[in-house]
VOGU-3710 file (C-alpha; in Angstrom, 3 decimals, decimal comma):
1> xxxxxxxxxx> -33,921/-18,712/0,699  -35,655/-17,321/3,813  -36,282/-14,159/5,055  -34,060/-14,689/8,114  -31,145/-15,365/5,895  -31,633/-12,976/3,655  -31,715/-10,401/6,664  -28,251/-11,708/8,137  -26,668/-12,263/5,499  -23,320/-9,525/4,757
11> xxxxxxxxxx> -23,549/-9,897/0,477  -27,424/-8,729/1,071  -26,156/-5,837/3,456  -23,830/-4,876/1,300  -26,567/-5,093/-2,126  -28,732/-2,749/-0,374  -26,223/-0,122/0,415  -25,711/-0,340/-3,736  -29,425/0,054/-4,793  -29,994/-3,374/-5,329
21> xxxxxxxxxx> -33,349/-4,629/-5,131  -34,299/-7,904/-3,363  -36,011/-9,167/-6,354  -32,081/-8,323/-8,154  -30,618/-9,929/-5,419  -32,047/-12,922/-5,798  -31,826/-13,263/-9,428  -28,070/-12,526/-9,177  -27,704/-15,386/-6,613  -29,487/-17,938/-8,584
31> xxxxxxxxxx> -27,753/-17,007/-11,864  -23,905/-16,319/-10,901  -23,737/-16,852/-7,077  -21,489/-14,684/-5,032  -19,526/-13,766/-7,789  -22,513/-12,128/-9,416  -23,328/-10,130/-6,566  -19,980/-8,712/-6,048  -19,389/-7,784/-9,116  -22,543/-5,799/-9,108
41> xxxxxxxxxx> -21,521/-4,258/-5,737  -18,675/-2,861/-7,248  -18,047/0,580/-7,054  -17,653/2,203/-10,579  -14,503/3,463/-11,534  -15,683/7,182/-11,418  -13,294/10,252/-11,245  -13,272/12,254/-8,058  -11,445/15,327/-6,938  -7,966/15,213/-8,260
51> xxxxxxxxxx> -6,737/17,764/-6,291  -4,233/17,994/-4,392  -2,146/18,861/-7,445  0,017/16,243/-9,718  2,000/16,012/-12,719  1,862/13,091/-14,020  -0,490/11,920/-16,634  -3,471/10,084/-14,958  -5,031/8,594/-17,584  -3,266/4,690/-16,917
61> xxxxxxxxxx> -5,057/5,400/-13,466  -8,168/4,822/-11,572  -8,197/8,783/-10,090  -8,824/8,796/-6,301  -8,872/11,838/-4,183  -5,491/12,351/-2,820  -4,191/10,156/-5,381  -3,803/8,129/-8,519  -4,171/4,250/-7,913  -2,177/1,645/-10,246
71> xxxxxxxxxx> -4,464/-0,649/-12,444  -3,188/-3,821/-12,006  -3,459/-5,196/-14,819  -1,028/-2,497/-16,330  1,250/-4,366/-15,140  3,332/-7,191/-16,239  7,033/-7,039/-15,104  8,252/-7,111/-11,394  9,202/-3,190/-11,319  6,690/-0,759/-11,821
81> xxxxxxxxxx> 7,487/1,784/-14,774  6,942/5,425/-13,523  3,872/6,145/-15,681  2,201/3,642/-14,049  4,022/3,818/-9,985  0,817/5,163/-7,779  0,150/8,349/-6,261  -0,760/9,149/-2,383  -0,125/12,729/-1,809  -1,804/14,556/1,322
91> xxxxxxxxxx> -0,953/18,071/-0,712  -0,074/19,174/-3,836  2,942/17,491/-5,417  6,302/19,786/-5,458  8,897/20,959/-7,850  12,036/21,637/-5,611  15,458/22,919/-6,430  18,350/20,715/-5,540  20,577/23,611/-6,056  18,944/25,455/-2,959
101> xxxxxxxxxx> 17,863/22,292/-1,250  18,714/22,176/2,509  18,404/18,966/4,802  18,340/20,548/8,566  18,973/17,724/11,259  18,516/18,523/14,510  17,119/17,288/18,210  18,950/16,654/21,396  20,747/13,244/20,401  22,863/15,757/18,040
111> xxxxxxxxxx> 25,111/18,875/19,762  24,885/21,117/17,332  22,379/21,228/14,155  23,550/20,450/10,977  22,355/21,035/7,720  23,360/19,189/4,264  23,158/19,845/0,690  21,776/17,733/-1,950  25,279/17,151/-3,308  26,421/16,286/0,284
121> xxxxxxxxxx> 23,899/13,214/-0,134  25,161/12,190/-3,586  28,328/11,836/-2,252  27,802/9,135/0,393  28,097/5,678/-0,268  25,415/4,475/-3,142  23,326/1,866/-1,954  19,942/0,285/-4,042  17,114/-1,740/-2,753  14,344/-3,625/-4,674
131> xxxxxxxxxx> 11,303/-2,814/-2,639  7,155/-2,226/-2,838  5,512/0,624/-1,957  2,217/0,600/-0,317  -0,143/2,985/1,111  -1,406/1,588/4,680  -5,321/1,944/3,416  -4,798/0,135/0,115  -7,478/-3,014/-0,067  -9,698/-0,295/2,213
141> xxxxxxxxxx> -12,630/-0,253/-0,119  -12,633/-4,101/0,213  -14,006/-3,394/4,049  -17,504/-2,279/2,108  -17,413/-4,117/-1,176  -16,925/-7,527/0,540  -18,085/-7,238/4,271  -20,408/-4,269/3,992  -18,760/-2,148/6,174  -17,229/0,983/5,389
151> xxxxxxxxxx> -14,377/2,729/6,615  -12,801/6,048/6,444  -9,978/7,515/3,835  -9,700/7,029/0,458  -11,466/4,179/-0,880  -8,451/2,117/-2,479  -9,095/-0,758/-3,966  -6,190/-3,191/-5,083  -3,623/-0,604/-6,481  -2,592/1,801/-3,764
161> xxxxxxxxxx> 0,824/-0,236/-4,385  3,833/-0,147/-6,314  7,416/-2,040/-6,602  10,298/0,062/-7,433  13,892/0,147/-7,620  15,280/2,569/-4,910  18,696/4,330/-5,014  20,043/6,812/-2,266  22,452/7,027/0,947  21,545/4,931/3,857
171> xxxxxxxxxx> 19,856/7,335/6,679  22,338/6,055/9,272  24,846/7,356/6,908  23,147/10,862/6,406  22,837/10,691/10,054  26,233/10,125/11,108  27,431/12,784/8,305  25,171/14,959/10,597  27,057/14,404/13,942  24,177/12,408/15,356
181> xxxxxxxxxx> 24,820/10,219/18,470  23,203/7,247/17,403  23,894/5,586/20,758  21,752/8,422/22,316  18,919/8,321/19,825  15,895/6,870/20,574  13,336/8,007/17,487  14,043/9,787/14,292  11,118/12,247/13,086  11,133/12,861/8,890
191> xxxxxxxxxx> 9,285/16,301/8,026  8,546/16,503/4,537  8,682/20,101/2,565  4,960/19,582/2,137  3,631/23,061/3,946  -0,191/22,625/2,937  -0,348/18,869/4,424  -1,471/18,295/8,283  1,246/19,853/10,403  2,761/21,777/7,837
201> xxxxxxxxxx> 5,007/19,070/6,579  4,042/15,743/6,703  5,607/13,519/9,058  6,334/10,556/11,007  8,809/8,850/13,242  10,895/5,679/13,410  12,955/3,742/15,866  16,343/4,396/15,954  16,590/0,355/14,646  14,434/0,791/11,900
211> xxxxxxxxxx> 16,220/4,114/11,358  19,596/2,839/10,948  18,386/-0,517/8,938  20,572/-0,750/5,738  17,771/-0,558/3,776  16,054/2,221/4,861  17,319/5,110/2,922  17,054/8,566/1,737  16,357/7,766/-2,040  17,507/10,129/-4,967
221> xxxxxxxxxx> 16,644/7,604/-7,815  13,823/5,338/-8,930  14,335/3,010/-11,275  17,266/4,252/-12,124  16,401/7,944/-12,479  16,251/11,227/-10,504  13,152/10,921/-8,842  10,062/12,268/-10,586  8,303/15,237/-8,445  5,222/13,428/-7,502
231> xxxxxxxxxx> 7,755/10,707/-5,992  9,692/13,030/-3,779  11,743/14,869/-5,954  15,060/14,952/-4,769  14,986/13,206/-1,575  12,473/11,153/-0,123  12,619/8,143/2,213  12,386/4,795/1,698  11,355/2,240/4,744  10,879/-0,913/3,416
241> xxxxxxxxxx> 7,975/-2,937/4,931  6,708/-0,256/6,306  3,649/1,687/5,581  3,513/4,209/3,071  3,035/6,835/5,443  6,411/6,600/7,146  8,102/7,329/3,307  8,662/11,137/3,664  8,542/12,572/0,535  10,680/16,106/-0,106
251> xxxxxxxxxx> 12,359/15,174/3,251  13,507/18,690/4,202  14,182/17,881/8,063  15,088/15,642/10,459  14,619/15,565/14,201  16,491/12,696/16,059  15,530/12,296/19,770  16,542/10,573/22,926  13,154/9,780/23,989  9,618/8,570/21,945
261> xxxxxxxxxx> 8,925/11,211/19,292  4,396/11,650/19,593  2,636/13,034/16,126  -0,649/13,122/15,090  0,343/9,974/12,625  1,107/8,010/15,200  -1,500/8,735/17,433  -4,849/9,745/15,757  -3,632/8,747/12,523  -1,997/5,158/10,956
271> xxxxxxxxxx> -3,745/3,224/14,118  -5,999/0,730/14,246  -9,015/1,610/15,981  -11,610/-1,110/17,064  -12,584/-2,945/20,276  -10,396/-5,749/18,671  -7,445/-3,108/18,932  -6,013/-2,019/22,117  -4,769/1,266/22,458  -1,456/1,706/22,911
281> xxxxxxxxxx> 0,287/5,181/25,790  -1,175/8,122/24,005  -2,591/6,928/20,470  -6,110/6,473/20,107  -5,789/2,823/19,051  -2,917/-0,031/18,269  0,062/2,163/15,976  0,991/0,209/12,780  4,281/0,283/11,210  4,904/-3,034/8,869
291> xxxxxxxxxx> 2,833/-4,184/5,910  0,795/-7,119/5,697  0,925/-9,994/3,513  -1,417/-9,542/0,754  -1,820/-11,171/-3,163  -3,790/-10,249/-6,148  -4,808/-10,564/-9,848  -3,552/-8,539/-12,549  -6,946/-8,494/-13,578  -9,699/-5,943/-13,957
301> xxxxxxxxxx> -12,653/-5,782/-11,081  -14,617/-7,185/-11,787  -13,234/-9,377/-14,755  -14,707/-10,785/-18,392  -12,606/-13,167/-20,159  -13,275/-16,075/-23,015  -13,565/-19,638/-22,756  -10,117/-21,641/-23,083  -7,134/-21,250/-21,612  -5,402/-18,369/-20,235
311> xxxxxxxxxx> -1,918/-17,839/-18,398  -3,378/-15,677/-15,247  -0,972/-13,189/-13,144  -0,780/-11,249/-10,083  1,606/-9,828/-7,377  1,867/-10,356/-3,813  4,458/-9,650/-1,440  4,760/-9,079/2,712  7,623/-7,853/4,942  9,421/-11,454/4,454
321> xxxxxxxxxx> 10,146/-13,159/1,413  7,334/-15,307/0,330  7,382/-18,932/0,009  4,380/-20,037/-1,912  0,926/-18,437/-3,497  -2,000/-20,622/-4,191  -5,090/-19,998/-5,958  -8,792/-21,440/-5,496  -11,850/-21,620/-8,023  -14,384/-23,123/-5,021
331> xxxxxxxxxx> -14,021/-20,305/-2,226  -11,227/-21,504/-0,494  -12,368/-25,154/-0,001  -9,330/-26,527/-2,740  -5,603/-24,864/-3,143  -3,402/-24,913/-6,062  0,269/-23,971/-6,195  1,099/-20,860/-8,429  4,670/-20,501/-9,773  6,355/-17,544/-8,458
341> xxxxxxxxxx> 8,974/-15,478/-10,511  12,113/-15,093/-9,447  14,111/-13,355/-8,533  12,300/-13,626/-4,906  13,642/-10,814/-2,411  12,610/-9,688/1,054  11,370/-6,415/0,317  10,363/-6,762/-3,079  6,513/-8,109/-4,490  6,967/-11,342/-6,439
351> xxxxxxxxxx> 5,259/-11,974/-9,946  3,335/-15,056/-9,875  1,099/-16,959/-12,595  -1,187/-20,109/-13,265  -2,909/-21,507/-16,224  -6,521/-21,836/-15,867  -8,912/-23,175/-18,612  -12,811/-22,025/-17,496  -15,731/-23,110/-19,638  -18,286/-20,183/-19,957
361> xxxxxxxxxx> -20,065/-19,074/-16,328  -19,583/-17,123/-13,238  -16,792/-17,450/-11,349  -14,484/-16,059/-8,251  -10,658/-16,778/-7,930  -9,167/-16,557/-4,519  -5,142/-15,876/-3,875  -3,357/-16,238/-0,662  0,137/-15,817/0,106  2,437/-17,353/2,569
371> xxxxxxxxxx> 6,141/-16,422/3,312  8,896/-18,143/4,698  8,190/-16,557/8,329  4,941/-18,680/8,539  2,828/-15,728/7,770  -0,312/-15,904/5,688  -3,444/-14,528/4,768  -6,077/-14,628/7,531  -9,744/-15,952/6,268  -11,053/-12,500/7,686
381> xxxxxxxxxx> -9,849/-9,473/9,507  -11,910/-7,231/12,042  -12,733/-3,777/10,893  -10,987/-0,767/11,800  -12,459/2,569/11,519  -9,843/3,900/9,195  -9,573/1,401/6,963  -5,959/-0,176/7,500  -4,104/-3,558/6,497  -7,041/-5,199/4,833
391> xxxxxxxxxx> -5,200/-8,237/3,550  -8,203/-11,429/3,861  -8,462/-13,461/0,388  -10,110/-11,432/-2,110  -13,160/-13,236/-4,271  -11,975/-12,110/-7,540  -15,295/-12,092/-9,797  -14,887/-13,442/-13,523  -17,372/-14,169/-16,148  -16,243/-16,099/-18,534
401> x> -18,076/-15,924/-21,931
//
């Protein structure tokens, strides 16, 4: 390999940021190719500052600043158990009392401010939705790990996502109970009770069409049990298919406006900032709402396996139902079909699996999901400063011994 090729190679640039010498880089390349270099460059799973306070046991997770990242290798079922369900906080988790809980609904699309109790919400018709919850920054670390470009924010790898069964009242029914004139409403701003968070209550607005979608809930149960404190007890928003910042926890206020509502979380945060993205109105970049299509193997990163037959599985998701997941061991030159487990629902992730019988050696396995709307994972994604919505196929490094 000549010097010019090394200098221009993204893998070499990444290796430099990890302190890997030129000699070691060339040795890794000769022995194991790109897979060996990616594995050597993987960030160590060192605990970070675990504050703000989180109630659940952190030991099954990768601890990140502001949250707990799920280890996908611990998951087998479609529904993620609470003990493995990832956590993302902008403040300490809260323990609120249902006896004193109040939800205030106000704004210029309602004639008189309304205050609802926990019991009021429980008495509305129950709706259950199976939906994945994913941080917009899931896979953020891959901008650096694969492309040598470090984005701002918590360096989530693949586990800032979980899939749950959510039960609650539709947000539309709650607004109607509060006396909102839906014909006048344009935007619905949900505000959490987490006063330590930015804006003294984390918040994000929804357009009225999404707010009144039958699948958008104010939920009080996760997987058939009352919400755990880390997941918004007693009431949280469930906004299927949209980024996690829309899923406000510990909801305490709703503002319903006849006009667009602008907050930090749709002007400064949760926007794509780069020359590839055009700012929209008052926003610093292109605001994001829907999640992107993704897939990942339920294996540690990197992975060590014994030679022989293995049933490999992983999880894939998209805002639209999935039609297929493919896998490749030759950097995407040849793709094979994985088997999708049923049911395949619109907002739920899907477990996929395939048989693989490798000989000893170093490999990368890539997976690529496609949905019925025709969306598929792109070969590459433009960098954005905050590292949102990374969804190119991941070359998962695997050493077989």
